[in-house]
C-alpha positions in Angstrom: 175.3 103.1 69.6 175.7 100.6 71.4 176.7 101.0 75.3 179.5 98.3 75.7 179.6 96.9 79.2 182.7 98.2 81.9 182.0 95.6 84.6 184.6 96.0 87.2 185.8 92.3 87.9 187.0 91.5 91.4 189.2 88.9 93.0 188.7 85.2 91.1 187.6 82.0 93.6 189.9 79.3 93.6 190.2 76.8 90.7 187.5 74.5 92.3 185.0 77.0 90.4 185.3 75.5 87.2 183.2 77.4 84.3 180.1 75.4 83.0 179.0 78.1 80.8 178.8 81.5 79.8 177.7 84.6 77.7 180.1 86.3 75.6 178.9 89.6 74.2 174.8 88.4 74.8 173.1 91.5 73.5 168.9 91.3 73.7 167.0 93.8 72.7 163.0 94.1 74.4 161.0 97.1 72.7 162.5 99.9 74.3 165.0 98.1 76.9 168.5 96.7 75.6 170.4 94.2 77.5 174.4 94.1 77.3 176.1 93.6 75.1 177.9 91.4 78.4 179.6 88.9 79.3 179.7 86.7 82.4 180.8 83.6 83.4 178.5 80.7 85.2 180.4 78.3 87.5 179.8 75.0 89.1 180.4 74.8 92.7 179.0 78.4 93.3 176.3 80.8 94.0 176.3 83.8 92.1 173.7 86.3 93.3 172.5 88.6 90.4 171.5 92.5 91.6 170.2 95.9 90.2 167.5 97.8 90.9 163.8 97.1 88.6 164.4 97.0 85.2 168.1 96.3 85.6 168.1 93.3 83.3 168.0 90.5 85.8 165.0 88.4 85.3 166.0 89.2 81.1 169.3 87.9 81.9 168.4 84.7 83.3 166.0 83.8 80.4 168.3 84.6 77.8 171.2 82.5 79.6 168.2 79.6 79.5 167.0 80.2 75.9 163.7 81.3 76.7 163.9 85.0 74.8 166.1 84.8 71.7 169.3 87.0 71.3 169.6 89.8 69.5 173.5 89.3 69.1 176.5 87.0 70.8 176.4 83.9 72.0 174.9 81.7 75.4 177.1 78.2 75.9 175.6 76.2 78.8 177.1 72.7 79.9 178.3 72.7 76.1 175.4 73.6 74.3 173.6 76.7 72.4 170.4 77.5 75.0 168.4 78.8 71.8 168.5 75.4 70.4 166.2 73.7 73.3 167.9 70.5 72.9 167.0 67.4 74.8 170.2 67.5 76.7 170.7 70.8 77.6 167.0 70.9 79.1 168.1 68.1 80.9 171.3 69.7 82.3 169.3 72.6 84.1 166.4 73.5 86.5 164.9 76.9 87.2 162.8 78.6 89.4 160.3 81.5 88.3 159.2 84.4 90.6 155.8 83.7 89.2 153.5 81.3 91.3 151.5 80.6 88.2 154.1 79.3 86.1 153.0 75.7 86.5 150.1 73.6 85.7 148.0 74.2 88.1 145.2 71.3 87.5 147.7 69.3 88.8 149.0 68.6 92.4 152.6 68.6 93.3 153.0 65.0 93.3 151.5 64.9 89.5 153.6 67.8 88.6 156.7 65.8 89.8 156.1 62.9 88.2 155.4 64.6 85.1 158.8 66.7 85.1 160.5 63.3 86.1 158.7 61.6 83.1 160.3 64.2 80.5 163.7 64.3 81.8 163.6 60.1 81.9 163.2 60.3 78.3 166.7 61.8 78.0 168.8 60.2 81.0 168.6 58.4 84.2 165.6 56.6 86.4 162.2 57.9 86.9 162.0 56.1 90.5 165.2 57.8 91.5 164.0 60.8 90.6 160.5 60.8 92.4 162.7 59.5 95.3 164.5 62.6 95.1 161.3 64.6 94.6 160.6 63.0 98.0 163.7 63.5 99.9 163.8 67.5 98.8 160.2 67.6 100.4 161.6 66.1 103.6 164.1 68.6 103.4 161.9 71.7 102.7 159.5 70.4 105.4 157.0 70.0 102.8 154.0 67.7 102.6 152.1 68.6 99.4 148.4 68.5 99.5 146.3 65.9 97.7 144.8 68.8 95.8 145.5 70.7 92.6 148.3 73.2 92.9 145.6 76.8 92.3 144.6 75.9 95.7 148.0 76.4 97.1 149.6 78.7 99.4 152.4 81.1 97.6 154.9 79.2 99.9 154.0 76.2 99.0 153.7 76.2 95.3 157.2 78.1 95.4 158.5 74.7 97.1 156.5 72.7 94.5 158.2 74.7 91.7 161.8 74.0 93.4 161.5 70.4 93.6 160.2 70.0 90.3 163.4 72.4 88.9 165.8 70.0 91.2 164.5 66.4 91.0 166.8 65.5 88.4 169.7 66.7 89.7 170.2 69.8 87.6 174.2 71.1 86.5 172.9 74.3 86.5 170.1 75.5 89.1 168.6 79.1 88.5 166.3 81.2 91.0 164.3 84.4 90.6 163.8 85.7 93.7 164.1 82.5 95.7 162.7 83.5 98.7 159.6 85.2 97.9 156.6 83.7 99.3 158.8 81.7 102.0 158.3 82.3 105.6 161.7 82.1 107.8 161.6 78.4 108.3 161.1 77.9 104.7 163.9 80.2 103.7 166.2 78.8 106.4 165.7 75.4 104.7 165.7 76.5 101.3 169.3 78.1 101.9 170.3 75.1 103.4 169.5 72.9 100.2 171.1 75.6 97.9 174.3 75.6 99.7 174.2 71.6 99.9 173.3 71.6 96.1 176.2 74.3 95.5 178.7 72.4 97.5 178.1 69.2 95.8 178.9 70.9 92.4 175.7 72.6 91.2 175.7 76.2 89.7 172.9 78.1 91.5 172.4 81.7 90.1 170.0 84.0 91.7 168.4 87.0 91.1 167.1 89.3 94.2 166.6 92.6 95.2 167.4 91.6 98.9 171.8 93.1 99.3 172.1 91.8 102.9 171.3 88.7 101.9 173.4 88.3 98.9 176.0 89.5 101.1 175.8 87.1 103.6 175.0 84.2 101.0 176.4 84.6 97.8 180.3 83.5 96.6 179.8 85.9 93.6 177.7 88.7 93.2 176.9 90.6 89.4 175.7 94.3 89.6 173.3 95.7 86.8 172.9 98.8 86.2 170.7 100.0 82.8 171.2 96.7 81.2 174.8 96.7 81.6 176.8 94.7 84.3 178.9 97.1 86.2 180.4 94.7 88.6 181.2 91.7 89.4 183.2 89.5 92.2 182.9 88.2 95.7 180.4 90.5 97.6 183.7 92.2 99.9 185.4 92.1 96.6 183.6 95.2 95.5 183.3 96.9 98.4 185.9 100.0 98.8 187.5 101.2 102.2 185.1 104.1 102.0 181.9 102.1 101.8 180.2 101.5 105.3 179.0 98.4 104.2 177.9 96.4 100.8 175.1 98.3 100.8 177.0 101.0 100.2 179.1 99.9 97.5 176.3 98.9 95.6 174.7 102.1 95.4 178.1 103.7 94.9 178.2 101.8 92.0 175.2 102.2 90.6 176.1 106.0 90.9 179.1 105.5 89.4 177.6 104.0 86.4 175.9 106.4 83.8 172.7 105.6 82.3 
């Protein structure tokens, strides 16, 4: 029997945060694990953070919304497209950064990887030179001077910055990160946060998955808490708290305890 989501939806942001996509009754089965059925709205000009314990379904949800794994049921629409169809206009509208530092073409240099991404996007829309120029500006904002050497010799943090720039150089409307702070030092984290906030303020929908509760409380506009493949709460961090909760972390653990497996 399928377990229907009993997500608690809290106070909504103002009308400037318009939807750019949604999951409706999304269902994914991978081996013994089931994600959903669940529904979630993605909004422009917003940072949404997916939270939950290991195995809750955060990465699976990200991948399903990007069309990287097949759905067992339900539907996803991003900027008017079904991600599973992998249409060029959909791919042009999204950017994603995984938590796997080897999820790049490691034989290339950083600038060669950016050129590869820019050429691919320019085949659909935009100017190659504009995207490569934006890549250099993003590198400067991240305080990153890429070595003229293959990526396989980079540190984790250098690779994360390389991936981030590749995902952002085409100005995507939806930008996803799985554990965005992993591999970065405190300066890199601060630069990345400033960059993501700037992109969200400019209208981009930024979706992250993280284990860091205090970072999510401070940084996210909305949080989406998952447990056992279900969404248990969606709302602003302060709105998922009850008067009896000492802090956001206490609210998080209370919600997990109140949700049966």
